[in-house]
C-alpha positions, 0 to 999 in steps of 0.5 A: 229733086229737093224733098222735105219729109215732115214726119215725127217717127224717126224710123218712118223718116229714114225709110222714106228718105231711103226711097227718095235720096237717090233723086236728090237732097232730102230734108226733115222736119219732125213737127208742124211748126218746124215744117212751116218755118222750113217751107216759109224760109225756102220760099223767102230765099227762093230755094223751095222744095220740089216734093213735100211728104207729110205724115197726117198724124203729127203731134200738135198741128195735123198733117192736114193743117200743115198742108193748108198752111203750105198752100196758103203760104205758096199762093203767090209763088210761081213754082209750087211744091208737089205734096204727098200725104204719107200716113197710116190713116186710111179713112175716107174722111182724111183722104177726101180732106187731104185732096180738098186741101190740094195734095197730089197723092195720098200714100198709105204706110208702109210705102210701096216703092213702086207706087211712090215712083209712079206718083213721082213720074205722074207729077213729073218729079222724075222721068223714068222709073228705075 
């Protein structure tokens, strides 16, 4: 499983990376612009991500905007990444907006490793929970 974590906070990136690194390579973007560049490049070179985790509260472009941009970029792709919104924002409006923009899961920080594994299994990214 190839993952991209879009997160501006270094500690949050490291914590999530520690949970995902046993499943495969983990890449990072700390800004929305960097993330869109990485995702676009991955589609061009047919080296896409299996999982993208996006923090909602990023400086500049919000996680919701990034989610919409990724879904727009990928519309003609056969293999689309699974996208998890991973954030401290737990208000109803943000959760609903994220699912309307087609995220597959919404996880509140701090991340519960068992819940993360559950969503990875449900989305067929891993087959067995450790």
